[in-house]
C-alpha positions as CSV (number, residue, x, y, z in Angstrom):
1,M,183.4,59.6,136.3
2,Q,185.1,55.8,136.0
3,L,182.2,54.6,133.7
4,A,182.7,57.4,131.1
5,Q,186.5,56.8,131.0
6,N,185.7,53.0,130.1
7,G,183.5,53.9,127.2
8,V,180.0,53.4,129.1
9,T,177.4,55.6,128.3
10,I,173.9,56.4,130.0
11,T,171.1,58.2,128.0
12,R,167.9,59.3,129.4
13,E,164.8,58.8,127.0
14,A,166.8,57.1,124.5
15,L,164.9,56.7,121.2
16,A,164.4,52.9,121.0
17,R,162.4,52.9,117.7
18,Q,161.0,55.4,115.2
19,V,157.4,54.6,114.7
20,S,156.3,57.5,112.4
21,T,157.8,59.9,109.8
22,T,156.6,62.9,111.8
23,G,159.4,62.2,114.2
24,T,157.5,60.6,117.1
25,G,159.3,57.6,118.3
26,L,159.2,55.0,121.4
27,A,161.8,56.0,124.0
28,V,163.3,53.5,126.8
29,D,163.6,55.5,129.9
30,I,167.4,54.8,130.6
31,Q,169.9,53.0,128.3
32,A,173.3,52.0,129.1
33,D,175.8,51.1,126.4
34,A,179.0,49.6,127.3
35,P,181.8,48.4,124.8
36,H,182.8,44.6,124.7
37,G,185.3,42.8,122.7
38,S,188.6,44.0,121.3
39,S,187.1,45.6,118.5
40,R,186.0,49.3,118.4
41,D,183.6,48.4,115.7
42,A,181.7,45.6,117.6
43,D,178.3,46.7,118.8
44,P,178.0,47.8,122.4
45,A,176.5,45.8,125.1
46,R,173.3,47.5,125.6
47,C,170.7,47.3,128.5
48,G,167.2,49.1,128.5
49,I,165.7,50.1,131.6
50,E,162.3,50.8,132.2
51,L,160.8,52.9,135.1
52,K,157.6,52.8,136.9
53,G,156.0,54.3,139.8
54,N,154.1,51.7,142.0
55,W,150.7,53.8,141.3
56,H,150.9,53.4,137.6
57,P,147.8,51.7,136.0
58,K,150.0,49.5,133.9
59,L,152.6,48.4,136.4
60,M,151.6,44.7,136.1
61,T,151.8,44.6,132.1
62,A,154.3,47.2,131.0
63,M,157.1,44.9,131.6
64,R,155.8,42.7,128.8
65,T,154.2,45.1,126.6
66,Q,156.5,48.2,126.8
67,L,160.1,46.8,127.9
68,A,159.9,43.4,126.0
69,E,157.6,43.8,123.1
70,A,158.4,47.7,122.2
71,Y,161.8,48.3,123.0
72,L,163.6,44.7,123.4
73,I,162.4,42.3,120.8
74,P,162.3,44.7,117.9
75,E,165.9,45.4,118.6
76,Q,166.9,41.9,119.1
77,L,167.9,42.5,122.4
78,H,167.6,39.9,125.2
79,D,168.1,41.6,128.4
80,G,166.3,44.7,130.0
81,I,165.5,46.0,133.5
82,Y,162.1,46.6,134.8
83,L,162.5,49.0,137.7
84,T,159.6,50.0,140.1
85,A,159.5,52.5,142.9
């Protein structure tokens, strides 16, 4: 509740990038956006969070190939979280 009051939004399966004209796209598992600075027009601080189970066949490579290369770099973002369970 306190996060929402401060303008923080958490989105599941947030579209990170459109990859075709048929409506398909790449979606980061969780995206957190928070306002920063004094201007309401400023872009929010954004963090993408990619989740993987420890059984996932691409567990050891998806941090680079999925989180960094598919989600962060195209959006010129520098930080993300790779969460395994």
